[in-house]
PQR file with spaces between the fields and no chain letter, atoms N, CA, C, O and H, PARSE charges and radii, in Angstrom:
ATOM       1  N    UNK     1     169.850   76.626  112.119 -0.4000 1.5000
ATOM       2  CA   UNK     1     170.349   77.071  113.410 -0.0000 2.0000
ATOM       3  C    UNK     1     171.170   75.977  114.077  0.5500 1.7000
ATOM       4  O    UNK     1     172.201   76.247  114.693 -0.5500 1.4000
ATOM       5  N    UNK     2     170.697   74.727  113.946 -0.4000 1.5000
ATOM       6  CA   UNK     2     171.411   73.619  114.563 -0.0000 2.0000
ATOM       7  C    UNK     2     172.787   73.438  113.925  0.5500 1.7000
ATOM       8  O    UNK     2     173.753   73.099  114.609 -0.5500 1.4000
ATOM       9  H    UNK     2     169.860   74.508  113.446  0.4000 1.0000
ATOM      10  N    UNK     3     172.874   73.663  112.616 -0.4000 1.5000
ATOM      11  CA   UNK     3     174.143   73.537  111.912 -0.0000 2.0000
ATOM      12  C    UNK     3     175.124   74.615  112.355  0.5500 1.7000
ATOM      13  O    UNK     3     176.313   74.343  112.522 -0.5500 1.4000
ATOM      14  H    UNK     3     172.090   73.938  112.060  0.4000 1.0000
ATOM      15  N    UNK     4     174.639   75.821  112.543 -0.4000 1.5000
ATOM      16  CA   UNK     4     175.505   76.916  112.988 -0.0000 2.0000
ATOM      17  C    UNK     4     175.997   76.674  114.409  0.5500 1.7000
ATOM      18  O    UNK     4     177.155   76.946  114.727 -0.5500 1.4000
ATOM      19  H    UNK     4     173.673   76.042  112.408  0.4000 1.0000
ATOM      20  N    UNK     5     175.123   76.167  115.252 -0.4000 1.5000
ATOM      21  CA   UNK     5     175.525   75.872  116.624 -0.0000 2.0000
ATOM      22  C    UNK     5     176.555   74.757  116.664  0.5500 1.7000
ATOM      23  O    UNK     5     177.491   74.806  117.461 -0.5500 1.4000
ATOM      24  H    UNK     5     174.182   75.946  114.994  0.4000 1.0000
ATOM      25  N    UNK     6     176.394   73.756  115.816 -0.4000 1.5000
ATOM      26  CA   UNK     6     177.379   72.681  115.741 -0.0000 2.0000
ATOM      27  C    UNK     6     178.724   73.171  115.242  0.5500 1.7000
ATOM      28  O    UNK     6     179.767   72.750  115.741 -0.5500 1.4000
ATOM      29  H    UNK     6     175.634   73.717  115.167  0.4000 1.0000
ATOM      30  N    UNK     7     178.704   74.065  114.252 -0.4000 1.5000
ATOM      31  CA   UNK     7     179.948   74.615  113.719 -0.0000 2.0000
ATOM      32  C    UNK     7     180.661   75.468  114.760  0.5500 1.7000
ATOM      33  O    UNK     7     181.884   75.407  114.890 -0.5500 1.4000
ATOM      34  H    UNK     7     177.856   74.407  113.847  0.4000 1.0000
ATOM      35  N    UNK     8     179.905   76.253  115.490 -0.4000 1.5000
ATOM      36  CA   UNK     8     180.501   77.081  116.540 -0.0000 2.0000
ATOM      37  C    UNK     8     181.107   76.215  117.631  0.5500 1.7000
ATOM      38  O    UNK     8     182.173   76.532  118.157 -0.5500 1.4000
ATOM      39  H    UNK     8     178.912   76.302  115.384  0.4000 1.0000
ATOM      40  N    UNK     9     180.440   75.131  117.970 -0.4000 1.5000
ATOM      41  CA   UNK     9     180.980   74.259  119.017 -0.0000 2.0000
ATOM      42  C    UNK     9     182.248   73.548  118.548  0.5500 1.7000
ATOM      43  O    UNK     9     183.174   73.374  119.341 -0.5500 1.4000
ATOM      44  H    UNK     9     179.573   74.873  117.542  0.4000 1.0000
ATOM      45  N    UNK    10     182.317   73.132  117.275 -0.4000 1.5000
ATOM      46  CA   UNK    10     183.528   72.488  116.769 -0.0000 2.0000
ATOM      47  C    UNK    10     184.698   73.472  116.707  0.5500 1.7000
ATOM      48  O    UNK    10     185.826   73.119  117.051 -0.5500 1.4000
ATOM      49  H    UNK    10     181.565   73.273  116.631  0.4000 1.0000
ATOM      50  N    UNK    11     184.430   74.697  116.272 -0.4000 1.5000
ATOM      51  CA   UNK    11     185.487   75.712  116.226 -0.0000 2.0000
ATOM      52  C    UNK    11     185.950   76.055  117.636  0.5500 1.7000
ATOM      53  O    UNK    11     187.143   76.257  117.863 -0.5500 1.4000
ATOM      54  H    UNK    11     183.514   74.984  115.993  0.4000 1.0000
ATOM      55  N    UNK    12     185.023   76.123  118.578 -0.4000 1.5000
ATOM      56  CA   UNK    12     185.395   76.390  119.968 -0.0000 2.0000
ATOM      57  C    UNK    12     186.247   75.267  120.533  0.5500 1.7000
ATOM      58  O    UNK    12     187.225   75.522  121.235 -0.5500 1.4000
ATOM      59  H    UNK    12     184.054   75.959  118.393  0.4000 1.0000
ATOM      60  N    UNK    13     185.885   74.022  120.233 -0.4000 1.5000
ATOM      61  CA   UNK    13     186.681   72.893  120.689 -0.0000 2.0000
ATOM      62  C    UNK    13     188.082   72.933  120.090  0.5500 1.7000
ATOM      63  O    UNK    13     189.061   72.655  120.784 -0.5500 1.4000
ATOM      64  H    UNK    13     185.090   73.815  119.663  0.4000 1.0000
ATOM      65  N    UNK    14     188.185   73.276  118.806 -0.4000 1.5000
ATOM      66  CA   UNK    14     189.491   73.395  118.153 -0.0000 2.0000
ATOM      67  C    UNK    14     190.329   74.480  118.819  0.5500 1.7000
ATOM      68  O    UNK    14     191.523   74.286  119.047 -0.5500 1.4000
ATOM      69  H    UNK    14     187.390   73.501  118.243  0.4000 1.0000
ATOM      70  N    UNK    15     189.719   75.610  119.130 -0.4000 1.5000
ATOM      71  CA   UNK    15     190.434   76.701  119.794 -0.0000 2.0000
ATOM      72  C    UNK    15     190.921   76.281  121.176  0.5500 1.7000
ATOM      73  O    UNK    15     192.051   76.585  121.560 -0.5500 1.4000
ATOM      74  H    UNK    15     188.749   75.767  118.944  0.4000 1.0000
ATOM      75  N    UNK    16     190.076   75.587  121.915 -0.4000 1.5000
ATOM      76  CA   UNK    16     190.468   75.122  123.250 -0.0000 2.0000
ATOM      77  C    UNK    16     191.621   74.123  123.160  0.5500 1.7000
ATOM      78  O    UNK    16     192.561   74.185  123.952 -0.5500 1.4000
ATOM      79  H    UNK    16     189.159   75.340  121.603  0.4000 1.0000
ATOM      80  N    UNK    17     191.550   73.210  122.206 -0.4000 1.5000
ATOM      81  CA   UNK    17     192.624   72.232  122.057 -0.0000 2.0000
ATOM      82  C    UNK    17     193.928   72.880  121.594  0.5500 1.7000
ATOM      83  O    UNK    17     195.011   72.420  121.957 -0.5500 1.4000
ATOM      84  H    UNK    17     190.786   73.159  121.563  0.4000 1.0000
ATOM      85  N    UNK    18     193.834   73.931  120.805 -0.4000 1.5000
ATOM      86  CA   UNK    18     195.048   74.613  120.347 -0.0000 2.0000
ATOM      87  C    UNK    18     195.703   75.428  121.445  0.5500 1.7000
ATOM      88  O    UNK    18     196.927   75.557  121.474 -0.5500 1.4000
ATOM      89  H    UNK    18     192.954   74.304  120.510  0.4000 1.0000
ATOM      90  N    UNK    19     194.915   75.973  122.339 -0.4000 1.5000
ATOM      91  CA   UNK    19     195.470   76.800  123.409 -0.0000 2.0000
ATOM      92  C    UNK    19     195.680   76.045  124.715  0.5500 1.7000
ATOM      93  O    UNK    19     196.162   76.627  125.687 -0.5500 1.4000
ATOM      94  H    UNK    19     193.921   75.868  122.316  0.4000 1.0000
ATOM      95  N    UNK    20     195.332   74.778  124.759 -0.4000 1.5000
ATOM      96  CA   UNK    20     195.525   73.986  125.975 -0.0000 2.0000
ATOM      97  C    UNK    20     196.988   73.907  126.414  0.5500 1.7000
ATOM      98  O    UNK    20     197.249   73.944  127.617 -0.5500 1.4000
ATOM      99  H    UNK    20     194.940   74.305  123.970  0.4000 1.0000
ATOM     100  N    UNK    21     197.965   73.799  125.486 -0.4000 1.5000
ATOM     101  CA   UNK    21     199.361   73.785  125.946 -0.0000 2.0000
ATOM     102  C    UNK    21     199.770   75.055  126.692  0.5500 1.7000
ATOM     103  O    UNK    21     200.646   75.008  127.556 -0.5500 1.4000
ATOM     104  H    UNK    21     197.753   73.770  124.510  0.4000 1.0000
ATOM     105  N    UNK    22     199.148   76.182  126.370 -0.4000 1.5000
ATOM     106  CA   UNK    22     199.469   77.414  127.095 -0.0000 2.0000
ATOM     107  C    UNK    22     199.008   77.339  128.541  0.5500 1.7000
ATOM     108  O    UNK    22     199.704   77.808  129.442 -0.5500 1.4000
ATOM     109  H    UNK    22     198.437   76.221  125.668  0.4000 1.0000
ATOM     110  N    UNK    23     197.844   76.755  128.768 -0.4000 1.5000
ATOM     111  CA   UNK    23     197.333   76.601  130.124 -0.0000 2.0000
ATOM     112  C    UNK    23     198.212   75.626  130.903  0.5500 1.7000
ATOM     113  O    UNK    23     198.504   75.842  132.079 -0.5500 1.4000
ATOM     114  H    UNK    23     197.278   76.375  128.036  0.4000 1.0000
ATOM     115  N    UNK    24     198.627   74.560  130.240 -0.4000 1.5000
ATOM     116  CA   UNK    24     199.500   73.589  130.890 -0.0000 2.0000
ATOM     117  C    UNK    24     200.860   74.213  131.201  0.5500 1.7000
ATOM     118  O    UNK    24     201.436   73.948  132.257 -0.5500 1.4000
ATOM     119  H    UNK    24     198.389   74.384  129.284  0.4000 1.0000
ATOM     120  N    UNK    25     201.377   75.043  130.286 -0.4000 1.5000
ATOM     121  CA   UNK    25     202.668   75.695  130.513 -0.0000 2.0000
ATOM     122  C    UNK    25     202.595   76.685  131.678  0.5500 1.7000
ATOM     123  O    UNK    25     203.574   76.857  132.404 -0.5500 1.4000
ATOM     124  H    UNK    25     200.910   75.258  129.429  0.4000 1.0000
ATOM     125  N    UNK    26     201.456   77.328  131.860 -0.4000 1.5000
ATOM     126  CA   UNK    26     201.306   78.261  132.976 -0.0000 2.0000
ATOM     127  C    UNK    26     201.234   77.552  134.326  0.5500 1.7000
ATOM     128  O    UNK    26     201.462   78.170  135.366 -0.5500 1.4000
ATOM     129  H    UNK    26     200.660   77.188  131.270  0.4000 1.0000
ATOM     130  N    UNK    27     200.921   76.273  134.313 -0.4000 1.5000
ATOM     131  CA   UNK    27     200.840   75.527  135.566 -0.0000 2.0000
ATOM     132  C    UNK    27     202.224   75.285  136.158  0.5500 1.7000
ATOM     133  O    UNK    27     202.352   75.060  137.361 -0.5500 1.4000
ATOM     134  H    UNK    27     200.736   75.771  133.468  0.4000 1.0000
ATOM     135  N    UNK    28     203.245   75.329  135.336 -0.4000 1.5000
ATOM     136  CA   UNK    28     204.606   75.098  135.804 -0.0000 2.0000
ATOM     137  C    UNK    28     205.279   76.383  136.249  0.5500 1.7000
ATOM     138  O    UNK    28     204.635   77.417  136.423 -0.5500 1.4000
ATOM     139  H    UNK    28     203.141   75.512  134.359  0.4000 1.0000
ATOM     140  N    UNK    29     206.584   76.293  136.427 -0.4000 1.5000
ATOM     141  CA   UNK    29     207.370   77.452  136.847 -0.0000 2.0000
ATOM     142  C    UNK    29     207.535   78.401  135.669  0.5500 1.7000
ATOM     143  O    UNK    29     207.889   77.973  134.570 -0.5500 1.4000
ATOM     144  H    UNK    29     207.107   75.453  136.286  0.4000 1.0000
ATOM     145  N    UNK    30     207.281   79.685  135.889 -0.4000 1.5000
ATOM     146  CA   UNK    30     207.394   80.690  134.840 -0.0000 2.0000
ATOM     147  C    UNK    30     208.701   81.453  135.040  0.5500 1.7000
ATOM     148  O    UNK    30     208.862   82.143  136.047 -0.5500 1.4000
ATOM     149  H    UNK    30     206.994   80.033  136.782  0.4000 1.0000
ATOM     150  N    UNK    31     209.649   81.336  134.083 -0.4000 1.5000
ATOM     151  CA   UNK    31     210.898   82.088  134.224 -0.0000 2.0000
ATOM     152  C    UNK    31     210.640   83.582  134.007  0.5500 1.7000
ATOM     153  O    UNK    31     209.966   83.964  133.050 -0.5500 1.4000
ATOM     154  H    UNK    31     209.518   80.776  133.265  0.4000 1.0000
ATOM     155  N    UNK    32     211.167   84.409  134.877 -0.4000 1.5000
ATOM     156  CA   UNK    32     210.890   85.841  134.791 -0.0000 2.0000
ATOM     157  C    UNK    32     212.022   86.623  134.140  0.5500 1.7000
ATOM     158  O    UNK    32     211.898   87.834  133.962 -0.5500 1.4000
ATOM     159  H    UNK    32     211.715   84.098  135.654  0.4000 1.0000
ATOM     160  N    UNK    33     213.109   85.975  133.784 -0.4000 1.5000
ATOM     161  CA   UNK    33     214.245   86.716  133.253 -0.0000 2.0000
ATOM     162  C    UNK    33     214.247   86.800  131.728  0.5500 1.7000
ATOM     163  O    UNK    33     215.177   87.369  131.157 -0.5500 1.4000
ATOM     164  H    UNK    33     213.210   84.991  133.929  0.4000 1.0000
ATOM     165  N    UNK    34     213.243   86.256  131.054 -0.4000 1.5000
ATOM     166  CA   UNK    34     213.187   86.323  129.593 -0.0000 2.0000
ATOM     167  C    UNK    34     212.342   87.510  129.157  0.5500 1.7000
ATOM     168  O    UNK    34     211.345   87.832  129.802 -0.5500 1.4000
ATOM     169  H    UNK    34     212.487   85.794  131.517  0.4000 1.0000
ATOM     170  N    UNK    35     212.737   88.169  128.057 -0.4000 1.5000
ATOM     171  CA   UNK    35     211.930   89.302  127.571 -0.0000 2.0000
ATOM     172  C    UNK    35     210.589   88.845  127.004  0.5500 1.7000
ATOM     173  O    UNK    35     210.361   87.657  126.777 -0.5500 1.4000
ATOM     174  H    UNK    35     213.548   87.908  127.533  0.4000 1.0000
ATOM     175  N    UNK    36     209.713   89.818  126.783 -0.4000 1.5000
ATOM     176  CA   UNK    36     208.358   89.524  126.320 -0.0000 2.0000
ATOM     177  C    UNK    36     208.356   88.825  124.974  0.5500 1.7000
ATOM     178  O    UNK    36     207.599   87.874  124.776 -0.5500 1.4000
ATOM     179  H    UNK    36     209.898   90.783  126.968  0.4000 1.0000
ATOM     180  N    UNK    37     209.188   89.276  124.045 -0.4000 1.5000
ATOM     181  CA   UNK    37     209.174   88.686  122.707 -0.0000 2.0000
ATOM     182  C    UNK    37     209.596   87.221  122.730  0.5500 1.7000
ATOM     183  O    UNK    37     209.105   86.424  121.930 -0.5500 1.4000
ATOM     184  H    UNK    37     209.802   90.048  124.205  0.4000 1.0000
ATOM     185  N    UNK    38     210.494   86.860  123.629 -0.4000 1.5000
ATOM     186  CA   UNK    38     210.896   85.459  123.758 -0.0000 2.0000
ATOM     187  C    UNK    38     209.735   84.641  124.313  0.5500 1.7000
ATOM     188  O    UNK    38     209.460   83.547  123.822 -0.5500 1.4000
ATOM     189  H    UNK    38     210.893   87.507  124.279  0.4000 1.0000
ATOM     190  N    UNK    39     209.059   85.155  125.320 -0.4000 1.5000
ATOM     191  CA   UNK    39     207.903   84.459  125.887 -0.0000 2.0000
ATOM     192  C    UNK    39     206.790   84.321  124.853  0.5500 1.7000
ATOM     193  O    UNK    39     206.145   83.276  124.765 -0.5500 1.4000
ATOM     194  H    UNK    39     209.282   86.045  125.719  0.4000 1.0000
ATOM     195  N    UNK    40     206.568   85.367  124.078 -0.4000 1.5000
ATOM     196  CA   UNK    40     205.532   85.341  123.053 -0.0000 2.0000
ATOM     197  C    UNK    40     205.857   84.322  121.968  0.5500 1.7000
ATOM     198  O    UNK    40     204.971   83.606  121.500 -0.5500 1.4000
ATOM     199  H    UNK    40     207.092   86.216  124.150  0.4000 1.0000
ATOM     200  N    UNK    41     207.120   84.256  121.567 -0.4000 1.5000
ATOM     201  CA   UNK    41     207.501   83.293  120.536 -0.0000 2.0000
ATOM     202  C    UNK    41     207.413   81.857  121.048  0.5500 1.7000
ATOM     203  O    UNK    41     207.072   80.952  120.286 -0.5500 1.4000
ATOM     204  H    UNK    41     207.840   84.838  121.947  0.4000 1.0000
ATOM     205  N    UNK    42     207.711   81.640  122.309 -0.4000 1.5000
ATOM     206  CA   UNK    42     207.555   80.307  122.893 -0.0000 2.0000
ATOM     207  C    UNK    42     206.074   79.918  122.914  0.5500 1.7000
ATOM     208  O    UNK    42     205.725   78.776  122.616 -0.5500 1.4000
ATOM     209  H    UNK    42     207.988   82.375  122.928  0.4000 1.0000
ATOM     210  N    UNK    43     205.210   80.865  123.265 -0.4000 1.5000
ATOM     211  CA   UNK    43     203.764   80.599  123.275 -0.0000 2.0000
ATOM     212  C    UNK    43     203.268   80.284  121.866  0.5500 1.7000
ATOM     213  O    UNK    43     202.462   79.372  121.683 -0.5500 1.4000
ATOM     214  H    UNK    43     205.494   81.793  123.507  0.4000 1.0000
ATOM     215  N    UNK    44     203.743   81.032  120.870 -0.4000 1.5000
ATOM     216  CA   UNK    44     203.356   80.746  119.488 -0.0000 2.0000
ATOM     217  C    UNK    44     203.863   79.382  119.042  0.5500 1.7000
ATOM     218  O    UNK    44     203.199   78.697  118.264 -0.5500 1.4000
ATOM     219  H    UNK    44     204.398   81.774  121.018  0.4000 1.0000
ATOM     220  N    UNK    45     205.026   78.986  119.525 -0.4000 1.5000
ATOM     221  CA   UNK    45     205.556   77.662  119.214 -0.0000 2.0000
ATOM     222  C    UNK    45     204.682   76.561  119.790  0.5500 1.7000
ATOM     223  O    UNK    45     204.423   75.557  119.126 -0.5500 1.4000
ATOM     224  H    UNK    45     205.566   79.542  120.157  0.4000 1.0000
ATOM     225  N    UNK    46     204.226   76.747  121.029 -0.4000 1.5000
ATOM     226  CA   UNK    46     203.330   75.755  121.639 -0.0000 2.0000
ATOM     227  C    UNK    46     202.027   75.638  120.861  0.5500 1.7000
ATOM     228  O    UNK    46     201.550   74.531  120.606 -0.5500 1.4000
ATOM     229  H    UNK    46     204.436   77.562  121.568  0.4000 1.0000
ATOM     230  N    UNK    47     201.449   76.773  120.482 -0.4000 1.5000
ATOM     231  CA   UNK    47     200.194   76.759  119.734 -0.0000 2.0000
ATOM     232  C    UNK    47     200.402   76.145  118.356  0.5500 1.7000
ATOM     233  O    UNK    47     199.574   75.360  117.893 -0.5500 1.4000
ATOM     234  H    UNK    47     201.836   77.671  120.689  0.4000 1.0000
ATOM     235  N    UNK    48     201.503   76.499  117.699 -0.4000 1.5000
ATOM     236  CA   UNK    48     201.794   75.935  116.383 -0.0000 2.0000
ATOM     237  C    UNK    48     201.988   74.433  116.425  0.5500 1.7000
ATOM     238  O    UNK    48     201.532   73.717  115.533 -0.5500 1.4000
ATOM     239  H    UNK    48     202.175   77.137  118.075  0.4000 1.0000
ATOM     240  N    UNK    49     202.664   73.952  117.456 -0.4000 1.5000
ATOM     241  CA   UNK    49     202.862   72.514  117.590 -0.0000 2.0000
ATOM     242  C    UNK    49     201.541   71.793  117.823  0.5500 1.7000
ATOM     243  O    UNK    49     201.321   70.711  117.278 -0.5500 1.4000
ATOM     244  H    UNK    49     203.035   74.533  118.181  0.4000 1.0000
ATOM     245  N    UNK    50     200.660   72.383  118.627 -0.4000 1.5000
ATOM     246  CA   UNK    50     199.366   71.736  118.855 -0.0000 2.0000
ATOM     247  C    UNK    50     198.513   71.760  117.586  0.5500 1.7000
ATOM     248  O    UNK    50     197.761   70.817  117.338 -0.5500 1.4000
ATOM     249  H    UNK    50     200.839   73.261  119.070  0.4000 1.0000
ATOM     250  N    UNK    51     198.615   72.816  116.780 -0.4000 1.5000
ATOM     251  CA   UNK    51     197.883   72.860  115.505 -0.0000 2.0000
ATOM     252  C    UNK    51     198.398   71.780  114.564  0.5500 1.7000
ATOM     253  O    UNK    51     197.613   71.106  113.898 -0.5500 1.4000
ATOM     254  H    UNK    51     199.226   73.582  116.981  0.4000 1.0000
ATOM     255  N    UNK    52     199.730   71.614  114.506 -0.4000 1.5000
ATOM     256  CA   UNK    52     200.285   70.563  113.641 -0.0000 2.0000
ATOM     257  C    UNK    52     199.853   69.177  114.107  0.5500 1.7000
ATOM     258  O    UNK    52     199.594   68.302  113.280 -0.5500 1.4000
ATOM     259  H    UNK    52     200.368   72.161  115.047  0.4000 1.0000
ATOM     260  N    UNK    53     199.774   68.966  115.407 -0.4000 1.5000
ATOM     261  CA   UNK    53     199.329   67.666  115.920 -0.0000 2.0000
ATOM     262  C    UNK    53     197.846   67.429  115.631  0.5500 1.7000
ATOM     263  O    UNK    53     197.441   66.299  115.359 -0.5500 1.4000
ATOM     264  H    UNK    53     199.984   69.676  116.079  0.4000 1.0000
ATOM     265  N    UNK    54     197.041   68.478  115.688 -0.4000 1.5000
ATOM     266  CA   UNK    54     195.617   68.334  115.400 -0.0000 2.0000
ATOM     267  C    UNK    54     195.350   68.073  113.926  0.5500 1.7000
ATOM     268  O    UNK    54     194.276   67.577  113.585 -0.5500 1.4000
ATOM     269  H    UNK    54     197.370   69.397  115.909  0.4000 1.0000
ATOM     270  N    UNK    55     196.276   68.386  113.051 -0.4000 1.5000
ATOM     271  CA   UNK    55     196.088   68.135  111.633 -0.0000 2.0000
ATOM     272  C    UNK    55     195.931   66.641  111.348  0.5500 1.7000
ATOM     273  O    UNK    55     195.239   66.261  110.404 -0.5500 1.4000
ATOM     274  H    UNK    55     197.148   68.790  113.327  0.4000 1.0000
ATOM     275  N    UNK    56     196.563   65.799  112.151 -0.4000 1.5000
ATOM     276  CA   UNK    56     196.402   64.360  111.958 -0.0000 2.0000
ATOM     277  C    UNK    56     194.955   63.933  112.196  0.5500 1.7000
ATOM     278  O    UNK    56     194.448   63.045  111.510 -0.5500 1.4000
ATOM     279  H    UNK    56     197.125   66.107  112.918  0.4000 1.0000
ATOM     280  N    UNK    57     194.297   64.556  113.156 -0.4000 1.5000
ATOM     281  CA   UNK    57     192.892   64.228  113.404 -0.0000 2.0000
ATOM     282  C    UNK    57     191.991   64.798  112.305  0.5500 1.7000
ATOM     283  O    UNK    57     190.977   64.195  111.954 -0.5500 1.4000
ATOM     284  H    UNK    57     194.708   65.277  113.713  0.4000 1.0000
ATOM     285  N    UNK    58     192.362   65.955  111.767 -0.4000 1.5000
ATOM     286  CA   UNK    58     191.516   66.584  110.758 -0.0000 2.0000
ATOM     287  C    UNK    58     191.588   65.881  109.409  0.5500 1.7000
ATOM     288  O    UNK    58     190.600   65.880  108.674 -0.5500 1.4000
ATOM     289  H    UNK    58     193.185   66.445  112.052  0.4000 1.0000
ATOM     290  N    UNK    59     192.723   65.286  109.060 -0.4000 1.5000
ATOM     291  CA   UNK    59     192.851   64.636  107.760 -0.0000 2.0000
ATOM     292  C    UNK    59     192.604   63.138  107.831  0.5500 1.7000
ATOM     293  O    UNK    59     192.663   62.455  106.808 -0.5500 1.4000
ATOM     294  H    UNK    59     193.526   65.287  109.657  0.4000 1.0000
ATOM     295  N    UNK    60     192.333   62.622  109.004 -0.4000 1.5000
ATOM     296  CA   UNK    60     192.063   61.193  109.141 -0.0000 2.0000
ATOM     297  C    UNK    60     190.749   60.851  108.435  0.5500 1.7000
ATOM     298  O    UNK    60     189.826   61.663  108.386 -0.5500 1.4000
ATOM     299  H    UNK    60     192.285   63.176  109.835  0.4000 1.0000
ATOM     300  N    UNK    61     190.686   59.659  107.901 -0.4000 1.5000
ATOM     301  CA   UNK    61     189.478   59.235  107.189 -0.0000 2.0000
ATOM     302  C    UNK    61     188.490   58.623  108.178  0.5500 1.7000
ATOM     303  O    UNK    61     188.446   57.409  108.375 -0.5500 1.4000
ATOM     304  H    UNK    61     191.436   58.999  107.941  0.4000 1.0000
ATOM     305  N    UNK    62     187.722   59.474  108.774 -0.4000 1.5000
ATOM     306  CA   UNK    62     186.694   59.031  109.709 -0.0000 2.0000
ATOM     307  C    UNK    62     185.323   59.311  109.110  0.5500 1.7000
ATOM     308  O    UNK    62     185.176   60.186  108.257 -0.5500 1.4000
ATOM     309  H    UNK    62     187.757   60.461  108.614  0.4000 1.0000
ATOM     310  N    UNK    63     184.339   58.574  109.554 -0.4000 1.5000
ATOM     311  CA   UNK    63     182.983   58.767  109.047 -0.0000 2.0000
ATOM     312  C    UNK    63     182.192   59.789  109.864  0.5500 1.7000
ATOM     313  O    UNK    63     181.226   60.360  109.357 -0.5500 1.4000
ATOM     314  H    UNK    63     184.459   57.863  110.247  0.4000 1.0000
ATOM     315  N    UNK    64     182.578   60.028  111.104 -0.4000 1.5000
ATOM     316  CA   UNK    64     181.795   60.926  111.940 -0.0000 2.0000
ATOM     317  C    UNK    64     182.218   62.380  111.797  0.5500 1.7000
ATOM     318  O    UNK    64     181.454   63.258  112.196 -0.5500 1.4000
ATOM     319  H    UNK    64     183.363   59.564  111.516  0.4000 1.0000
ATOM     320  N    UNK    65     183.389   62.685  111.252 -0.4000 1.5000
ATOM     321  CA   UNK    65     183.885   64.057  111.188 -0.0000 2.0000
ATOM     322  C    UNK    65     183.316   64.871  110.014  0.5500 1.7000
ATOM     323  O    UNK    65     182.885   66.002  110.238 -0.5500 1.4000
ATOM     324  H    UNK    65     184.010   61.972  110.927  0.4000 1.0000
ATOM     325  N    UNK    66     183.291   64.351  108.771 -0.4000 1.5000
ATOM     326  CA   UNK    66     182.872   65.186  107.629 -0.0000 2.0000
ATOM     327  C    UNK    66     181.458   65.767  107.712  0.5500 1.7000
ATOM     328  O    UNK    66     181.276   66.901  107.269 -0.5500 1.4000
ATOM     329  H    UNK    66     183.640   63.431  108.589  0.4000 1.0000
ATOM     330  N    UNK    67     180.457   65.085  108.240 -0.4000 1.5000
ATOM     331  CA   UNK    67     179.136   65.731  108.289 -0.0000 2.0000
ATOM     332  C    UNK    67     179.110   66.999  109.125  0.5500 1.7000
ATOM     333  O    UNK    67     178.293   67.885  108.874 -0.5500 1.4000
ATOM     334  H    UNK    67     180.605   64.164  108.600  0.4000 1.0000
ATOM     335  N    UNK    68     179.993   67.103  110.117 -0.4000 1.5000
ATOM     336  CA   UNK    68     180.019   68.310  110.948 -0.0000 2.0000
ATOM     337  C    UNK    68     180.714   69.464  110.251  0.5500 1.7000
ATOM     338  O    UNK    68     180.553   70.617  110.650 -0.5500 1.4000
ATOM     339  H    UNK    68     180.656   66.383  110.322  0.4000 1.0000
ATOM     340  N    UNK    69     181.488   69.167  109.211 -0.4000 1.5000
ATOM     341  CA   UNK    69     182.193   70.212  108.485 -0.0000 2.0000
ATOM     342  C    UNK    69     181.473   70.622  107.216  0.5500 1.7000
ATOM     343  O    UNK    69     181.965   71.480  106.483 -0.5500 1.4000
ATOM     344  H    UNK    69     181.619   68.230  108.887  0.4000 1.0000
ATOM     345  N    UNK    70     180.335   70.041  106.941 -0.4000 1.5000
ATOM     346  CA   UNK    70     179.550   70.423  105.781 -0.0000 2.0000
ATOM     347  C    UNK    70     179.776   69.544  104.564  0.5500 1.7000
ATOM     348  O    UNK    70     179.206   69.806  103.505 -0.5500 1.4000
ATOM     349  H    UNK    70     179.934   69.344  107.537  0.4000 1.0000
ATOM     350  N    UNK    71     180.588   68.515  104.690 -0.4000 1.5000
ATOM     351  CA   UNK    71     180.825   67.607  103.572 -0.0000 2.0000
ATOM     352  C    UNK    71     179.675   66.619  103.462  0.5500 1.7000
ATOM     353  O    UNK    71     179.136   66.173  104.475 -0.5500 1.4000
ATOM     354  H    UNK    71     181.051   68.303  105.551  0.4000 1.0000
ATOM     355  N    UNK    72     179.299   66.277  102.240 -0.4000 1.5000
ATOM     356  CA   UNK    72     178.186   65.355  102.053 -0.0000 2.0000
ATOM     357  C    UNK    72     178.667   63.931  101.766  0.5500 1.7000
ATOM     358  O    UNK    72     177.841   63.041  101.570 -0.5500 1.4000
ATOM     359  H    UNK    72     179.737   66.639  101.417  0.4000 1.0000
ATOM     360  N    UNK    73     179.919   63.705  101.737 -0.4000 1.5000
ATOM     361  CA   UNK    73     180.465   62.377  101.448 -0.0000 2.0000
ATOM     362  C    UNK    73     180.209   61.410  102.528  0.5500 1.7000
ATOM     363  O    UNK    73     180.610   60.251  102.426 -0.5500 1.4000
ATOM     364  H    UNK    73     180.590   64.429  101.897  0.4000 1.0000
């Protein structure tokens, strides 16, 4: 149970970090003259960029990260 709770918390943290740029973007001025598909693609771009940036943390050789992902190394 503790392992499942830890996995859920790590996935939740990853989701929050991936969608944080959307919250930050909403804090600024929202242009109203762009169509929905343009706004949606910009939002996907923000999320994609944050996922690419988080990949550096996921592939880094740290000792504290692998036990939470199920690795025994």
